C-alpha positions as CSV (number, residue, x, y, z in Angstrom):
1,M,0.0,0.0,0.0
2,D,1.2,3.6,-0.8
3,Y,-1.1,4.9,2.0
4,D,-3.5,3.4,4.5
5,V,-6.2,5.9,3.5
6,V,-6.8,8.2,0.6
7,V,-9.2,11.1,1.3
8,A,-10.8,12.9,-1.6
9,G,-11.4,16.5,-0.7
10,A,-9.5,19.0,1.4
11,G,-12.4,21.0,2.8
12,P,-13.1,21.1,6.6
13,V,-14.5,17.5,6.6
14,G,-11.6,15.9,4.7
15,L,-9.0,17.8,6.8
16,T,-10.7,16.9,10.1
17,L,-10.7,13.3,9.0
18,A,-7.0,13.4,8.0
19,C,-6.2,14.9,11.4
20,E,-8.0,12.1,13.2
21,L,-6.3,9.4,11.2
22,R,-2.9,10.9,11.8
23,L,-3.5,11.1,15.5
24,A,-3.8,7.3,15.4
25,G,-0.7,6.8,13.3
26,V,-2.5,6.0,10.1
27,S,-0.8,7.2,6.8
28,V,-3.2,9.4,4.8
29,L,-3.1,11.2,1.5
30,V,-5.6,14.0,0.8
31,V,-6.2,14.9,-2.8
32,E,-8.0,18.1,-3.7
33,R,-8.8,19.4,-7.2
34,R,-8.6,23.1,-6.1
35,T,-5.1,24.6,-6.0
36,A,-5.9,26.7,-2.9
37,I,-8.4,27.0,-0.1
38,D,-11.9,27.9,-1.4
39,T,-12.6,31.5,-0.4
40,T,-16.3,31.4,-1.5
41,I,-18.6,32.5,1.2
42,K,-20.1,29.5,2.9
43,A,-20.9,28.5,6.5
44,G,-20.7,31.3,9.1
45,A,-20.7,29.4,12.3
46,I,-20.1,26.1,14.1
47,N,-22.4,24.4,16.6
48,T,-21.7,23.0,20.0
49,P,-20.7,19.4,19.0
50,S,-18.2,20.9,16.5
51,A,-16.8,23.2,19.1
52,E,-16.5,20.4,21.6
53,A,-14.8,18.2,19.0
54,F,-12.1,20.8,18.3
55,Y,-11.8,21.7,22.0
56,R,-11.0,18.1,22.8
57,R,-8.2,18.3,20.3
58,G,-6.7,21.4,21.8
59,L,-7.9,23.9,19.2
60,L,-10.3,26.0,21.2
61,P,-8.0,28.9,21.8
62,A,-7.4,29.3,18.1
63,L,-11.2,29.1,17.4
64,A,-11.9,31.7,20.1
65,A,-9.5,34.1,18.4
66,I,-11.3,33.6,15.1
67,Q,-14.6,34.2,16.8
68,Q,-13.3,37.5,18.3
69,E,-12.3,38.8,14.9
70,N,-15.7,37.7,13.6
71,L,-17.6,39.5,16.4
72,A,-15.6,42.7,15.7
73,R,-16.9,42.6,12.1
74,I,-20.5,42.2,13.3
75,S,-20.0,45.2,15.6
76,G,-18.7,47.2,12.7
77,F,-21.8,46.4,10.7
78,M,-24.1,47.4,13.6
79,A,-22.1,50.6,14.1
80,K,-22.5,51.5,10.4
81,R,-26.2,50.7,10.4
82,H,-27.2,52.5,13.7
83,G,-24.4,54.8,14.7
84,A,-24.3,57.2,11.8
85,D,-25.8,60.0,13.9
86,G,-23.0,59.8,16.4
87,A,-25.0,57.7,18.9
88,P,-23.5,54.4,20.0
89,P,-24.7,51.4,17.9
90,K,-27.8,49.7,19.2
91,M,-26.8,46.0,19.5
92,P,-29.5,43.4,19.0
93,P,-30.5,41.1,21.8
94,K,-28.2,38.1,22.4
95,F,-28.5,35.9,19.4
96,A,-29.4,32.2,19.8
97,G,-29.7,31.3,16.1
98,H,-32.6,31.3,13.7
99,F,-35.2,29.0,12.3
100,A,-36.4,29.8,8.8
101,G,-35.0,33.3,9.3
102,I,-36.9,33.8,12.6
103,A,-34.3,35.1,14.9
104,L,-34.1,33.7,18.4
105,S,-33.2,36.0,21.3
106,G,-30.7,34.6,23.8
107,D,-32.5,36.7,26.4
108,L,-35.3,34.1,26.3
109,L,-33.0,31.1,26.4
110,D,-33.3,28.8,29.5
111,V,-29.6,28.5,30.2
112,E,-30.4,26.2,33.1
113,D,-31.6,23.5,30.8
114,P,-29.5,20.4,31.5
115,D,-28.6,20.0,27.8
116,F,-26.6,23.3,27.9
117,A,-25.0,22.6,31.2
118,E,-21.8,20.7,30.6
119,A,-20.2,21.7,27.3
120,G,-17.6,23.6,29.2
121,P,-15.7,26.4,27.5
122,A,-16.8,25.0,24.1
123,G,-20.2,26.3,24.8
124,D,-18.9,29.9,24.4
125,V,-17.5,29.4,20.9
126,G,-19.6,29.4,17.8
127,F,-19.1,32.3,15.4
128,V,-16.3,30.7,13.4
129,P,-16.7,31.0,9.6
130,Q,-15.7,28.2,7.3
131,E,-12.7,29.8,5.6
132,P,-10.6,30.5,8.6
133,L,-11.6,27.2,10.1
134,E,-10.4,25.4,7.0
135,R,-7.1,27.3,7.2
136,L,-6.7,26.2,10.8
137,L,-7.4,22.6,10.0
138,G,-5.0,22.7,7.1
139,E,-2.2,23.9,9.4
140,R,-3.1,21.2,11.9
141,A,-3.1,18.4,9.3
142,A,0.3,19.5,8.2
143,E,1.6,19.5,11.8
144,L,0.4,15.9,12.2
145,G,2.0,14.7,9.0
146,A,-0.9,14.4,6.7
147,E,0.0,14.7,3.0
148,V,-2.3,17.1,1.1
149,R,-1.9,17.4,-2.7
150,R,-3.8,20.4,-4.1
151,G,-4.5,20.7,-7.8
152,V,-4.9,17.0,-8.0
153,E,-8.4,15.7,-8.9
154,L,-9.5,12.1,-8.3
155,T,-10.7,10.8,-11.7
156,G,-11.4,7.2,-10.9
157,F,-10.8,4.2,-8.7
158,D,-11.1,0.4,-8.5
159,A,-12.0,-1.2,-5.2
160,D,-11.4,-4.9,-4.3
161,D,-11.4,-6.9,-1.1
162,D,-7.9,-5.8,-0.1
163,G,-7.9,-2.1,-1.0
164,V,-8.5,0.6,-3.5
165,T,-6.5,1.7,-6.5
166,V,-7.1,5.4,-7.0
167,R,-6.4,7.3,-10.2
168,A,-5.7,11.1,-9.8
169,E,-4.2,13.4,-12.5
170,G,-2.3,10.6,-14.2
171,S,-1.0,9.0,-11.0
172,T,-2.1,5.6,-9.6
173,I,-2.2,5.3,-5.9
174,R,-2.8,2.1,-3.9
175,A,-4.5,2.5,-0.5
176,G,-6.4,0.3,1.9
177,W,-9.4,2.6,2.0
178,L,-10.9,5.6,0.2
179,V,-13.1,8.2,1.8
180,G,-15.1,10.6,-0.3
181,C,-15.2,14.1,1.3
182,D,-15.5,15.7,-2.1
183,G,-18.8,17.6,-1.7
184,G,-22.3,17.4,-2.9
185,R,-21.4,16.4,-6.5
186,S,-19.0,13.8,-5.2
187,T,-17.0,11.8,-7.8
188,V,-16.4,9.1,-5.2
189,R,-20.1,8.7,-4.5
190,K,-21.0,8.6,-8.2
191,L,-18.3,6.1,-9.2
192,G,-18.8,4.1,-6.1
193,G,-22.4,3.2,-6.9
194,F,-24.0,4.8,-3.8
195,T,-27.7,5.4,-4.2
196,F,-28.6,9.0,-3.4
197,P,-32.4,9.4,-2.9
198,G,-34.1,12.6,-1.9
199,T,-36.2,15.5,-3.1
200,E,-35.7,17.9,-6.1
201,P,-34.8,21.6,-5.7
202,S,-37.6,24.2,-5.8
203,L,-35.7,27.4,-5.2
204,T,-32.7,29.5,-6.2
205,G,-30.7,31.1,-3.4
206,H,-27.7,33.4,-3.5
207,Q,-25.2,34.3,-0.8
208,A,-22.5,36.9,-1.4
209,M,-20.2,39.6,-0.1
210,V,-20.6,42.7,-2.2
211,E,-20.3,46.4,-2.4
212,M,-23.6,48.3,-2.8
213,E,-25.2,51.6,-3.3
214,G,-28.5,52.2,-1.6
215,A,-28.0,49.5,1.0
216,E,-29.6,51.8,3.6
217,A,-32.9,50.9,2.1
218,L,-32.5,47.2,3.0
219,G,-33.8,45.9,6.2
220,A,-31.1,44.4,8.5
221,G,-31.3,40.7,9.3
222,W,-33.9,38.4,7.7
223,N,-36.8,39.9,5.7
224,W,-39.8,38.3,4.0
225,T,-41.6,39.8,1.1
226,D,-44.3,38.8,-1.4
227,T,-41.6,37.8,-3.8
228,G,-39.1,35.9,-1.6
229,T,-36.8,36.2,1.3
230,Y,-33.6,38.2,1.8
231,A,-31.0,38.8,4.5
232,H,-28.6,41.7,5.0
233,G,-25.7,41.4,7.4
234,P,-24.4,40.6,10.0
235,F,-21.3,41.8,8.2
236,P,-21.0,44.8,5.9
237,G,-21.8,43.8,2.4
238,R,-23.2,40.3,3.2
239,I,-26.4,39.5,1.4
240,L,-28.6,36.4,0.9
241,T,-31.6,36.1,-1.4
242,V,-34.1,33.3,-1.9
243,E,-36.5,33.1,-4.8
244,F,-39.1,30.3,-4.9
245,D,-39.4,30.0,-8.7
246,G,-37.4,26.8,-9.3
247,P,-33.7,26.0,-9.4
248,P,-31.1,28.0,-11.4
249,A,-30.9,27.3,-15.1
250,D,-27.1,26.9,-14.9
251,R,-25.7,26.1,-11.5
252,D,-22.1,26.3,-12.7
253,A,-22.2,29.7,-14.4
254,P,-20.2,32.5,-12.6
255,V,-22.4,34.5,-10.3
256,T,-22.3,38.1,-11.7
257,A,-23.1,41.5,-10.1
258,E,-26.0,41.8,-12.5
259,E,-27.5,38.5,-11.3
260,L,-27.2,39.4,-7.7
261,Q,-28.6,42.9,-8.2
262,A,-31.6,41.5,-10.1
263,S,-32.3,39.0,-7.4
264,L,-31.9,41.5,-4.5
265,R,-34.1,44.1,-6.2
266,H,-36.7,41.4,-6.9
267,V,-37.1,40.1,-3.4
268,S,-36.5,43.4,-1.5
269,G,-38.4,45.8,-3.8
270,T,-35.6,48.4,-3.5
271,D,-33.3,50.0,-6.1
272,V,-30.1,48.8,-4.5
273,T,-27.1,48.7,-7.0
274,V,-24.4,46.1,-6.7
275,T,-21.2,47.7,-7.7
276,A,-18.7,44.9,-6.9
277,V,-18.7,41.2,-6.0
278,H,-16.0,39.9,-3.6
279,T,-17.4,36.3,-3.3
280,A,-20.7,34.7,-4.3
281,T,-22.4,31.4,-4.5
282,R,-25.7,29.9,-5.5
283,F,-27.6,27.2,-3.6
284,T,-30.9,25.3,-3.8
285,D,-33.0,23.1,-1.5
286,N,-32.0,19.9,-3.2
287,A,-32.1,17.4,-0.3
288,R,-30.6,14.0,-0.7
289,Q,-28.8,11.4,1.4
290,A,-26.8,8.3,0.5
291,A,-28.7,5.2,1.6
292,G,-25.5,4.0,3.3
293,Y,-22.2,5.6,4.0
294,R,-20.0,2.5,3.2
295,R,-19.6,0.2,0.3
296,G,-16.7,-2.2,1.0
297,R,-13.5,-0.2,1.2
298,V,-15.1,3.0,0.1
299,L,-16.8,5.5,2.5
300,L,-18.5,8.9,2.3
301,A,-18.6,11.8,4.7
302,G,-19.9,15.4,4.7
303,D,-21.7,16.7,1.7
304,A,-20.7,13.6,-0.3
305,A,-23.1,11.7,1.9
306,H,-25.9,14.3,2.3
307,V,-26.9,17.6,0.7
308,H,-29.6,20.1,1.7
309,S,-30.2,23.8,1.9
310,P,-28.0,25.9,4.2
311,F,-30.9,27.1,6.3
312,G,-30.2,26.6,10.0
313,G,-26.4,26.3,9.5
314,Q,-26.3,22.5,9.9
315,G,-24.2,21.4,6.8
316,L,-20.6,22.1,8.0
317,N,-21.4,20.8,11.4
318,L,-22.9,17.6,10.2
319,G,-19.8,16.9,8.1
320,I,-17.5,17.6,11.1
321,G,-19.5,15.1,13.1
322,D,-19.1,12.5,10.4
323,A,-15.3,12.9,10.3
324,M,-15.0,12.7,14.1
325,N,-17.2,9.6,14.2
326,L,-15.4,7.8,11.3
327,G,-11.8,8.8,12.0
328,W,-11.1,6.6,15.0
329,K,-13.2,3.7,13.8
330,L,-11.4,3.6,10.4
331,A,-8.0,4.0,12.2
332,A,-8.9,1.1,14.5
333,T,-9.7,-1.0,11.4
334,V,-6.5,-0.1,9.7
335,R,-4.5,-0.9,12.9
336,G,-6.2,-4.2,13.2
337,W,-7.8,-4.0,16.7
338,A,-11.3,-2.9,15.7
339,P,-14.0,-5.3,17.0
340,E,-16.3,-6.9,14.5
341,G,-18.8,-4.5,13.0
342,L,-17.1,-1.3,14.4
343,L,-16.9,0.4,11.0
344,D,-20.5,-0.3,10.3
345,T,-21.6,1.6,13.4
346,Y,-20.5,4.7,11.4
347,T,-23.5,4.6,9.2
348,A,-25.7,3.3,12.0
349,E,-24.9,6.3,14.2
350,R,-24.5,9.1,11.7
351,H,-27.2,8.3,9.1
352,P,-30.2,9.2,11.5
353,L,-28.6,12.6,12.2
354,G,-28.2,13.2,8.5
355,A,-31.9,12.3,7.9
356,W,-32.9,14.7,10.7
357,V,-31.0,17.6,9.2
358,L,-32.7,17.0,5.8
359,E,-36.1,17.2,7.4
360,W,-35.1,20.2,9.5
361,T,-34.1,22.1,6.4
362,R,-37.2,21.1,4.5
363,A,-39.4,22.4,7.3
364,Q,-37.7,25.8,7.1
365,V,-38.2,26.0,3.3
366,A,-41.9,25.3,3.8
367,L,-42.1,28.2,6.3
368,M,-40.2,30.6,4.1
369,R,-42.4,30.3,1.0
370,P,-44.1,33.6,-0.1
371,E,-47.7,32.3,0.0
372,S,-50.5,32.8,2.4
373,H,-50.5,29.4,4.1
374,A,-46.8,29.5,4.8
375,R,-47.1,33.0,6.0
376,A,-49.8,32.1,8.5
377,L,-47.8,29.1,9.8
378,R,-44.7,31.3,10.1
379,E,-46.6,33.7,12.4
380,V,-47.5,30.8,14.6
381,V,-43.9,29.5,14.8
382,A,-42.6,33.0,15.4
383,E,-45.0,33.5,18.3
384,F,-43.8,30.2,19.8
385,S,-40.2,31.3,19.3
386,R,-40.8,34.4,21.4
387,T,-41.4,32.2,24.5
388,V,-38.7,30.7,26.8
389,A,-39.9,27.2,25.9
390,G,-39.9,28.0,22.2
391,T,-36.5,29.7,22.1
392,T,-34.9,26.9,24.2
393,F,-36.5,24.2,21.9
394,F,-35.1,25.7,18.7
395,A,-31.8,26.7,20.2
396,K,-31.2,23.2,21.5
397,K,-31.9,21.8,18.0
398,I,-29.8,24.4,16.2
399,S,-26.8,24.1,18.6
400,G,-26.8,20.3,18.5
401,V,-26.7,19.8,22.2
402,W,-29.7,17.4,21.9
403,Q,-27.8,14.9,19.8
404,R,-27.5,11.3,21.0
405,Y,-26.5,8.1,19.3
406,E,-29.4,5.9,20.1
407,A,-27.6,2.9,18.6
408,M,-25.0,3.1,21.4
409,A,-27.4,2.7,24.3
410,G,-29.0,-0.4,25.5
411,P,-31.6,-1.2,28.2
412,G,-30.4,-0.2,31.6
413,D,-27.6,2.0,30.4
414,H,-26.8,5.2,32.1
415,P,-28.5,8.3,30.5
416,L,-25.1,9.6,29.5
417,V,-24.4,6.7,27.2
418,G,-24.6,7.8,23.6
419,R,-24.4,11.5,24.5
420,S,-21.4,13.8,24.2
421,A,-19.4,13.5,27.4
422,P,-19.8,16.2,30.0
423,D,-16.7,18.4,30.2
424,L,-16.1,17.5,33.9
425,A,-13.8,19.7,36.0
426,L,-11.6,17.3,37.8
427,A,-10.1,17.8,41.2
428,D,-6.5,17.8,39.8
429,G,-7.3,21.1,38.0
430,S,-7.8,19.5,34.6
431,R,-11.0,19.1,32.6
432,L,-12.2,16.0,30.7
433,A,-11.3,17.6,27.3
434,D,-7.7,18.0,28.3
435,H,-7.3,14.2,28.3
436,L,-8.6,13.7,24.8
437,H,-6.0,15.7,22.8
438,E,-4.2,12.6,21.6
439,G,-7.4,11.0,20.1
440,R,-7.5,8.0,22.4
441,A,-10.4,6.7,24.4
442,L,-10.5,7.9,28.0
443,L,-11.6,5.9,31.1
444,L,-12.2,8.2,34.1
445,D,-12.0,6.5,37.5
446,L,-13.9,9.1,39.5
447,A,-14.1,7.1,42.8
448,D,-10.5,5.7,43.0
449,A,-11.8,2.2,42.3
450,P,-9.1,-0.4,41.5
451,G,-11.7,-2.5,39.7
452,V,-12.4,0.3,37.2
453,R,-8.7,0.7,36.5
454,A,-8.1,-3.1,36.3
455,A,-10.8,-3.4,33.6
456,A,-8.7,-1.3,31.2
457,E,-5.6,-3.5,31.5
458,G,-4.6,-5.1,28.3
459,F,-5.9,-2.3,26.0
460,G,-2.6,-0.6,25.8
461,D,-2.6,2.8,24.0
462,R,-6.2,2.3,23.0
463,V,-7.6,3.5,26.4
464,R,-6.1,6.1,28.6
465,V,-6.9,5.8,32.3
466,V,-7.2,8.9,34.6
467,T,-8.0,8.8,38.3
468,A,-9.5,11.9,39.8
469,P,-12.8,12.9,41.3
470,A,-15.2,15.4,39.7
471,P,-16.5,17.5,42.6
472,A,-19.5,18.9,40.6
473,R,-20.7,15.4,39.8
474,P,-20.0,13.4,43.0
475,E,-22.6,10.8,42.1
476,L,-20.6,9.6,39.1
477,T,-18.1,6.9,39.8
478,G,-16.8,6.2,36.3
479,L,-17.0,7.3,32.7
480,L,-15.7,5.7,29.5
481,V,-15.4,8.1,26.6
482,R,-14.7,7.1,23.0
483,P,-12.1,9.0,21.0
484,D,-14.8,11.1,19.4
485,G,-16.0,12.3,22.8
486,F,-19.1,10.3,23.2
487,T,-19.9,8.4,26.3
488,A,-19.7,4.6,26.0
489,W,-20.2,3.7,29.7
490,A,-21.1,5.6,32.9
491,A,-21.8,4.5,36.4
492,E,-23.0,6.0,39.7
493,A,-22.6,4.8,43.2
494,G,-24.9,1.8,43.7
495,S,-25.6,1.5,40.0
496,P,-26.1,-1.9,38.5
497,A,-24.1,-0.9,35.4
498,G,-20.8,-1.5,37.2
499,A,-17.8,-3.6,36.4
500,A,-19.7,-5.9,34.1
501,G,-21.1,-3.0,32.1
502,L,-17.6,-1.5,31.8
503,D,-16.1,-4.7,30.6
504,S,-18.8,-5.1,28.0
505,A,-18.4,-1.5,26.7
506,L,-14.6,-1.9,26.5
507,L,-14.9,-5.1,24.4
508,R,-17.6,-3.6,22.3
509,W,-15.7,-0.5,21.2
510,F,-12.1,-1.3,21.6
511,G,-11.7,-5.0,20.7
512,E,-10.0,-7.8,22.6
513,R,-7.4,-7.3,25.2
514,T,-3.8,-7.8,24.2
515,T,-0.5,-7.5,26.0
516,T,0.8,-4.8,23.7
517,G,-2.4,-2.8,22.9
């Protein structure tokens, strides 16, 4: 083999996957058809599971710095919109996300809700746009020794029982596995024979960073009209338009100033003039999902596995979650210690979340349509969103704190099993996330119990054991956390899910005991 794994696509998903594989000592080649990072305007934020994932790999300080720069740009936009008369800018209420363009006020958020309680510092980081995130991940992948070849497009491959022969720009590469992280029009998905059912597009959307004359006539934030929907901000020059008259005639044609101006005038009813375009893209509500994420030695992640409209900001985050879930499982398979069926749990765990995101975006499209029934329903939803219960419901969904892998949990398991592990503050001054930087599983012995520590003997470098109490959660006696940060086992004092449950979880997720690990 030339490489253990070839990853097609060097976007955030492919780079995250490459980082995870390298942490486990797996050789990886990333091939990317673009010669440089794509600067087209895309996702504007990450959700809590994504922030937690990067926090657990030691990247939170860098993300916090990116967020600070982002917030400064938002403040600049607000100052320009509201401070022209010399008065200080009027900042909007604390933002908790939006559903179909209906803004959620953080002032109505129930911050005491248990689902928000234990994300730790990651819960304070979210305003991280895709482009700087991609740059950060590229630097991290290089530090870890991943090879990234830009300007190299995958053109074909042949898979057999022992590996995959990849063809890319005249080169032939032999690898054990191939993962398609190559976007919504994935070559890997098409050539791999993955079925991709879903619903057809019904709208044309544009998102762009532009220079404009007459922008003061535009409403800030999201706006609905009789001809569509548009958004202005939260940065100077950022616009988004949605027209519900079918998909674009040519999705691949360059987006021009004239096209953006016509769309913005149509949906806003203003005479705004677009004088320059810095970055622009089209999108639709095409919603599709691969029936399965694996065919033999070929796998899919990110937009290659699922596509949908960008409403609600789920796409980037869904892909990051795919990469974190797949990375350690594929590495375990490559290294030879994966228990039977481990790699198949990737689809079992991630596919339901992908299906939920598709439905979540379809619901928003239905509410945004410029017709009387949708308008009436939107008013009902907006009224609900202006309550504490409504804001909390939508914010939990948007932030991802509700997510649980139902396939992980069995009868009698602790409620934490299948959920993202709480970022426990330990008595030694560390936090749970500090012990996951190396990408290994973590067994926390919270009650100084020799039996808990003994259970992990024979797993070598697969499972790290840390003994320290968690003062804020004295009822917990032990916690087993997978490399992706999800809880595989938890126990409380007097709980029936004790040593036997721990032994079963270790064998289920980390294979048989050996003397070398």
